N, C-alpha and C positions, 0 to 999 in steps of 0.2 A: 244321367238326367234326373231333375228331380220331380217325384211323382205328381202328379195334378192335385189341387185342392178337392176335387171329388174322389180321388182316391184315398186321401186323406182321412176326408169327413165319414167312407164307406167301412177303412180301417178302424176309425173311431169306435162306430155303431155297432161293427160287426165284431170286432175283437176286442177291443180295450174295454170299453162301458161293459160288457156283458163278463169280463173275466173279471173285473174289479168288484161289481155286484155278486159273484160267486164268491169273490175271497172273504167278502165282506160275511154273504150265506153262512161261511165255512167257520167265523170267526164266532159265530152268536154260539154254535153246535160246541166251539171248542171254550167258549167261557163256561157255558152250561157245565160241561164237563168241569173245569175248574172250581165252578160255583159246590157243585158236589164233592169233589176231592176236597176242597175247605170244610164244607159242612161234614165230612165225617171223620176230618183229620181232629178237628175242633171239639168234635164228641168222644171221640176215641182217645182223645187226649187226657191226662193224670191233670190235675187243680194245677200243678204249678208251674205244666207246659201250656196252659190255656192262654197265656199273656205272649208266649213268644209264638205260637200257632197263629194268635190273633194278629201280631206283627206281621208275622207270613202273608195273611190273608188279604192286609191293607197292603202290603205292597204288590201282590199280586193282582189284586182290583188295580192300583194305580197304572201297571202295566199294561193290563187290558184297555182301561181307558184310555191310553196312551196310544195304543194300538189301533182301537177303533177312530179316536181323532186322526190317526197318521191317513187312515184308509180311506178315512169322509173327505180329508183334506184331497187325498191323489185320486176321488171321483170326481171333486169338485173340480180340481187342475183340468183333468181330461174332458170334462163338460164343459169348463170357459173355453178351454183351445177347440172344440169343436164350434161352440158359440161365433168363436172369432174368424175360424175358416168359413163359415156361412156366412158372418158379414161382409167380408173380405170378396164372397162371391157376389151377393147382392150390390156392393156397391161398383164391382166389375160389369155387373150384367146392368147396372143404372148408366154407367158409363157409358156402352156400348149402344145402350137403347136410344141416350141423349146425343150420340155420333150419327147414328140412323137418322133420329128426328131432323137432325141440322143438314145431314145431306139431303133427305127430304126434301127439307123448306129450300133449298137452295136449288135444287131441280125445279120445284113449282115456282118458284120466282124468274127462274131462265125461261120456261114455257110461256107465262104470262108475259114476257115483256117479249118473246119472240111472237106471239097474238096482239100485243097490240102494235109490234111492227106491222104486219100484214095487215091491218085494218089502215095504215096512213097512206098518205100518199105524196110525191113529193111537190114540192114547191115550184112553180116555174117564175123564175125571176126576168125580168124584162129589163135591160140595160139600157139605161139612162144617163146621160151627161148631169154630174151635180149641179154644175153651173152654166146656165144658158147666156152666153153673152147678148145682148141686144144688137140689133142690125143698126140702128139708128143712136146712137149716144147722145144724150143731152149735154148741150155745151154748158160747162159749171160756170157761176159767173164767181168774177174774183173777187176774196173779202176787201171791205174797205174799212178802215177805222176810223169810228167815228167817236170826238169827245163826249163825255157826259156832262150835261148841262145842270149843275143842282140848283139853280136859283126858281 
């Protein structure tokens, strides 16, 4: 079973980020030791070895900077993962809240329609024939055509 986002967030906050922060703090002390070593090595070396010691110091500095950059990248990646998990949780909560709001609105609409229904009364319809035949029908006069006089 997949761990819940809450467990993932708790793991990142309680374990992963503090351990990465501790590694970075440990790296600070290691860098100080390397700097002291390089300084002592440079001061104690003879004049013809100073260029070699200088190159070694340069290589140590490059490796140290790469290590620090990697550790900062790891912390940033972990932090971004934490933010993504929290963003997903907020989106999920927003969706649930919208669903509940929609359900509430539907329920309110149903209740309002029921209330309107209780206020209405049935309409009584009296049945009447649509056409009433007259009791004494009039006699129709037969049409007679008369020619038109144009004079």
